[in-house]
C-alpha positions in Angstrom: 4.6 43.8 7.0 1.6 44.9 5.0 -1.1 46.3 7.2 -4.2 48.4 6.7 -7.0 49.7 8.9 -9.3 47.4 7.0 -7.4 44.3 7.9 -9.5 41.5 9.5 -12.9 43.0 8.6 -15.3 42.2 5.9 -14.1 45.1 3.8 -10.5 44.1 4.6 -11.2 40.6 3.2 -12.7 42.1 0.0 -9.7 44.3 -0.4 -7.3 41.4 0.1 -8.9 39.4 -2.7 -8.8 42.5 -4.9 -5.1 42.8 -4.4 -4.7 39.2 -5.7 -6.8 40.2 -8.7 -4.4 43.1 -9.4 -1.7 40.6 -9.6 -3.7 38.6 -12.1 -4.3 35.7 -9.8 -7.0 33.2 -10.7 -9.0 31.6 -7.9 -9.1 27.8 -8.4 -10.1 24.7 -6.5 -7.7 22.0 -5.3 -8.2 19.8 -8.4 -7.5 22.6 -10.9 -4.4 24.2 -9.3 -1.3 24.5 -11.4 1.8 25.1 -9.1 3.6 27.1 -11.7 0.7 29.6 -12.4 -0.7 32.5 -10.5 -3.4 30.3 -8.9 -5.0 31.0 -5.5 -6.7 28.3 -3.6 -9.1 29.9 -1.1 -9.8 27.6 1.8 -12.0 28.3 4.8 -11.9 26.1 7.9 -15.1 26.7 9.9 -13.8 26.2 13.4 -16.3 28.1 15.5 -19.2 29.7 13.7 -21.2 28.6 10.7 -23.0 31.9 10.6 -19.6 33.8 10.2 -19.0 32.0 6.9 -22.0 33.5 5.1 -20.8 37.1 4.8 -17.5 35.9 3.5 -19.2 33.5 1.0 -21.4 36.4 -0.2 -18.4 38.7 -0.8 -16.8 35.9 -2.9 -20.0 35.4 -4.9 -20.2 39.1 -5.5 -16.6 39.0 -6.8 -17.4 36.0 -9.0 -15.1 33.5 -7.3 -15.6 30.2 -5.6 -13.9 28.9 -2.4 -13.8 25.7 -0.4 -15.5 25.6 3.1 -14.7 22.9 5.5 -17.2 21.9 8.2 -16.7 20.1 11.5 -19.2 17.4 12.2 -18.2 16.9 15.8 -17.9 20.2 17.6 -19.1 21.7 20.8 -19.5 25.1 19.1 -21.9 24.4 16.3 -24.1 21.7 14.8 -24.0 21.5 10.9 -26.9 18.9 11.0 -29.3 21.2 12.9 -32.0 23.0 10.9 -30.0 26.2 10.9 -26.8 24.4 10.1 -28.2 22.6 7.1 -29.7 25.8 5.9 -26.3 27.5 6.0 -24.6 24.6 4.2 -27.2 24.7 1.5 -26.7 28.4 1.1 -22.9 28.0 0.7 -23.6 25.5 -2.1 -26.2 27.8 -3.7 -23.5 30.6 -3.7 -21.3 28.2 -5.8 -18.9 27.2 -3.1 -17.5 23.7 -2.3 -18.4 22.3 1.1 -15.8 19.7 2.4 -15.2 17.9 5.7 -13.1 19.5 8.5 -11.9 16.4 10.2 -10.9 16.3 13.9 -8.5 13.4 13.9 -7.8 13.8 17.7 -11.1 12.1 18.4 -10.0 8.8 16.9 -7.2 6.3 16.9 -4.2 7.7 15.0 -3.8 4.6 12.8 -4.2 5.3 9.1 -6.8 2.6 8.7 -8.9 4.1 11.4 -8.6 7.6 10.0 -9.6 6.4 6.6 -12.6 4.6 8.0 -13.8 7.6 10.1 -13.2 10.1 7.3 -15.4 7.9 5.1 -18.1 7.7 7.7 -18.1 11.5 8.4 -18.1 12.3 4.7 -21.1 10.1 4.1 -23.0 11.9 6.9 -22.1 15.2 5.4 -23.1 14.0 2.0 -26.5 13.1 3.3 -27.0 16.6 4.7 -25.7 18.3 1.5 -27.2 16.0 -1.0 -24.0 16.0 -3.0 -20.5 14.4 -3.0 -17.8 15.5 -0.5 -14.6 15.6 -2.5 -12.1 17.2 -0.1 -11.0 16.9 3.5 -9.1 19.3 5.8 -7.6 18.2 9.1 -8.6 20.3 12.1 -5.4 21.3 14.1 -3.4 18.5 12.5 -0.5 16.8 14.4 3.0 16.7 12.9 2.2 13.0 12.1 -0.9 13.9 10.2 0.9 16.6 8.2 3.1 13.7 6.8 0.1 11.8 5.4 0.7 12.1 1.6 -2.1 10.0 0.3 -5.8 10.8 -0.1 -8.1 9.9 2.8 -11.0 7.6 2.0 -10.4 8.3 -1.6 -10.6 12.1 -1.1 -7.8 14.6 -1.4 -6.9 16.4 1.7 -5.5 19.9 2.0 -2.2 19.0 3.6 -1.0 16.7 0.8 2.4 17.9 -0.4 1.1 19.3 -3.7 -1.1 21.7 -1.7 1.0 22.4 1.3 4.7 21.9 0.5 5.1 22.2 -3.3 3.2 25.5 -3.4 2.9 28.5 -1.2 0.9 28.3 2.0 -0.4 31.1 4.3 -2.8 31.1 7.2 -4.6 33.6 9.4 -4.6 31.2 12.4 -5.2 32.8 15.8 -6.5 36.0 14.0 -3.2 37.3 12.6 -0.6 36.9 9.9 1.9 35.5 12.4 4.0 33.9 9.6 3.9 36.8 7.2 1.3 38.6 5.1 0.2 36.5 2.1 1.0 39.3 -0.4 4.6 39.2 0.8 4.9 35.4 0.5 7.7 34.3 -1.9 5.2 32.4 -4.0 3.1 35.5 -4.5 6.1 37.6 -5.3 7.0 35.1 -8.0 3.4 34.8 -9.1 3.2 31.1 -8.4 0.4 29.1 -6.8 -0.5 29.5 -3.1 -3.1 28.0 -0.7 -4.6 30.7 1.5 -6.4 29.5 4.7 -8.9 32.0 6.0 -11.0 31.4 9.1 -14.3 33.4 8.7 -14.6 34.0 12.4 -11.7 36.5 12.3 -13.1 38.6 9.5 -16.8 38.7 10.2 -17.0 42.3 11.6 -17.3 45.8 10.2 -14.5 47.1 12.4 -11.2 45.6 13.4 -11.0 43.9 16.8 -8.3 41.8 18.5 -8.7 38.0 18.6 -10.0 38.0 22.2 -12.6 40.7 21.4 -13.7 38.8 18.3 -14.3 35.7 20.4 -16.1 37.6 23.1 -18.4 39.0 20.5 -19.0 35.5 19.2 -19.8 34.3 22.7 -22.3 37.1 23.2 -24.1 36.3 19.9 -24.1 32.6 20.7 -25.6 33.3 24.1 -28.5 35.2 22.5 -29.2 32.3 20.2 -29.1 29.8 23.1 -31.5 32.0 25.1 -33.9 32.4 22.2 -33.9 28.6 21.7 -34.5 27.9 25.4 -37.4 30.4 25.4 -38.9 28.7 22.3 -38.7 25.3 24.0 -39.5 25.9 27.6 -42.6 27.8 28.9 -41.3 28.7 32.3 -38.2 30.2 30.8 -40.2 32.1 28.2 -42.6 33.3 30.8 -39.8 34.7 33.0 -37.4 35.9 30.3 -39.6 36.7 27.3 -39.4 35.4 23.7 -36.1 37.2 23.0 -34.1 37.2 26.2 -31.3 39.7 26.7 -27.7 38.5 26.9 -26.5 37.4 30.4 -23.3 39.3 29.9 -22.5 41.5 32.9 -25.4 40.0 35.0 -24.8 38.5 38.4 -26.4 35.5 39.9 
C-alpha cells in the first residue's frame, strides 16, 4: 500500500492531489464527469467540523480546482445555520466550491416518498442560507437499501447513484484510513478512468499525522474552547469566574 509520512495531514492532502495531476487527471463535478476519461470527482462529507473544511478548501483553491462539500443540517456536532456556520458556507462558495446537502436519512421514515419530501425541505433550508441552488445530495452513513436508490432525490442527483458509485471507481477515507485501498492503487486510476474520491476534512486538518482517536480528541478540545468562549460571552457569572477566554476543561477534576 502507498504510504508517506505526510498522509492524512494538510500537506499530505496537497501531495495526494498533485499525484493525480501527474497522472493528467482533471477535477470535475458530478454533472461533468465522463466515466471513460481521467476524471476525478472530489467529494467532501462534513460529518463533524465545518471549520475543518476551510483549510482543505483553501488548498484546492490554491491548486485551481473545485470540489463538492456536503453539509448536515441536523447534527449534534455543528450548526450550519449559526452565524459562524453561515460564514463558513459563504466562504466555501467564495472559494469556488459547490455546497450540497449531506442528508441523514436515519432521522426519517425509509419510504422513498418521505425521503424525497425531506430532502426537498432540507435543500430549501440550505438554499435560504446559501442564497443559491443546492444541486447535489449525499447520504450520511447510508443503509444498504439507500445505496440501491438509483433515481435523483427531490429532483437532485445524489452521490450514490450508479453512475457515480458503481459505474466508476470509488474510494473513501472513512474512519481516517484507506481501509479499502489507496486511491492511487485503485483499478480505475491505474487504467486512467473516472473515480469519485470521498475525503472527510476532519481527518486531514492537522500539520502532523495523528491516529483517528487522537484527531477526534483534538477536535473535542477545540470544540470545548469554542463552547466555553460562547458561554462566557453570554453569561456574566460564568465570564466573571472563568474569564473571557476560558481554558479547556481537559484534565481538570470536579
